[in-house]
N, C-alpha and C positions, 0 to 999 in steps of 0.2 A: 503495498498498500504505498501510497506518496501522502505525505505531510506538506500541502501546498499554498504558500503565500504568494497569491497572485496579481499583488499591486506592490512593488517595492521601487524606489528610487535610490538613486547612486548620485554623486559627484557632479555625475556627469548633467542633471538637474540644476536649474538653475538658483535652487532655491533648496540644494543639498549639499552635505561637503563630505559624504560619508564615502572613504575607499572602497573598491571593489572587494579588497581583501579583506578588510575588516566585517562585509556581510557575508562573505563566505564560512569568516570564525563564527560571526553570531548565528547564522543558520544552523552549524553542525553545534554548536551550544545548545540549540533548543528544538535539534530533529528535524528541521523545516530538511526536504530532500527536491524539493521543486521552488522555483517561485518565477515569476510575471516579471522581469527588469523593464520598468516604463517610464522612462524617463519623459520629462514636460520637453517636446519639440525634438526629440533625435533618440534614434536607435543606435548610437555608436555606444555607448556603455554596456546596453543589453549585448551588443555583437561580442564587445571584449569579455565580459563575464561569461557567453556562454562557450569561450576558449578558456577558460581561466578556473572555471566552477569543477566539484569534482560529482556534483548532481544536475538535474534536469532542469533548464534554465529556457523559458521561453520567450524567444525576442520580440518585446513587446514596445508603445510606444503611444503615452497620452496625446495625443495630436490637438493643438487649439483652431478650431475650425471658425466661420464669422459667426456661428449660432453656438459655441463651446465646445468641451472636450471630448473628444471619441478615442478609446483605447485601439489601438490595432493590437493583433496578437500572431505569433508567428510570423513576423516579418523579416525580411531578406535585408530591405537599407529603409532607411529613413522617410516619411513621409512628411513633405513642408507644411508650415500651417499657415494658417490664413485661406485657406480653400473654403468652398462650401461643405455643407456635411456630405454631400449627394457626392460632390467630386474624391470627397475624400474615402467614404464606403467605397468607391470606386476601382481607388488607389489601393486599398488594402484588399480587395478580392483581387485583383489585380495579382498581387505578390503570392496567392493562394492563403490570406490570411483570413481569421475571424474580427469580426465586429463585434467590439463590449461598450456597455456604457458605462463610465466609471461613477462612481457619485451622485446617481441620478434623483434627481426630484431634490437638490437640495437646495434650501431657502436664504443659505448665507454664504454660500461658495459661489464667488462670479464667476469662476472658469466652469463651473456645471452647465453642460447642455440643456438648454431651453427645452422646460417641458412641453411645448407644444411640437418642438422639433423630433422630441422622442419617440411623441404619437405618427406621426409623418412618417418616421423614418422604420416604424414598428418589424414590419415585415423584411428589410434589411439587418435587422438585429441577430447574433446568433447566440449570445448570452449576455446577463445583466448583472452587476455587481449589486448582492443584496446585502451585502454586509463590510462596509467601509468604517476603520476603528478610529478615521479620523471625523467620522459624521457624527454630530452630536444630538441628535433629534430621534429616538425610536420610531416617530411619526413617518420621517422619511423614507427610511430601513424597512417598515411594514407595506408604503405603497412601492417599494423596488419590489417585494417580493410578490404583492399580488400583480402588476404589469405581467413580470415574468412568469406566473402562473396563468392568468389569461392569456398571454401567447403561447405559452408552449415551450418558455425560453430556460434553460438551465441557470442556475446562480453561482455566482464566484462568489468569494471574499477575500479580503485581504486588508493587509495591515496598513497601506498606502506609508510605508515607514519612509519618513525624510530623514531620520535617525538610527542608530543602530539598535536602541532600547528598543523601537515602535515593532520589530522583525519576530512574527510570530502572532501577535498580537491577534488576528483573525486569519485563519486558515479552511482549507479543504481537505479533509482526509477521503480520497477518492482513489480508484484502481490506477495502476500505471497506462500508458498509452503509449503512441508511436507517431501519431500524426494528428493532424485539427481536427478530422471528425472522430477519431478515437477518442482525444480529447472533452469532446464535446459527449460521448456517452460517458465516460466515464465521469465527470462532471457532473451530471445529470444520477449516478448512484453513488455520489459522494455528500458527506455530513459535514456540514458550517460549524465550529467551532470559533469560539473569541469572543470579544467583545469590546466596549470603546477605551480609546488611549484616553490618557488625561490631557486636557485640554491647554495642559502649558508644555506639550511636543510642540505647537506649532512657535514657540521660540526657536526653538531647533531652525524649521523654516525663514523667517523673520531676519534672523543672525546671518543664516546662510548667502538669503537676497541680498542683503545690507553689503557683505563682502563682494560680492559680485558685480555689484553695481559700482563698490571702491574701486575693485580691481576688474577691471572690464576685461583686461587681455589675457588675463592668465588661464591657463589650462589645465584642464582635471588632470 
């Protein structure tokens, strides 16, 4: 069985400073043996992590569209930000990837995909994040679960970790898989565990974002 945290950020995100090697160590400490690395606006960190990690890495990206974020999973290369949701989905599918909606129906997160847009693209969604440890309101989680059930979508879970301490705060215990379609089947058979992180974890993101602005030319 896999213990999968399906939403993790690395120092390749502008609001995270966690080195890839430290993420690997923390995953091993917490028994996480499958992760989706979904940095903001780039798949570069995920591609590098896939070469380093001794466990399964799903190459993903949180893509900021004109209407909010869509997560592409099982990618081969970065998808640019600023595209329409429809064009973003088209590019994810062209890579053989899956369309996931991270932190859906969030009411205070400005980057969340607009509610009306989620309804509009429902037929193109492959899975939905129904537990995000950084989502503060249970009502949003319940709404995501209801939407996933209504549309027959498997639910995913992830810590949305921007610091090493958050890794594993939400995960799916699921069977192993070898390709995107097997992943969807395994996810549907999985069980979700975990809960919400402390609100103070957002301080890590704020500090990382500030460092990114102060030192814009510094590479990971």
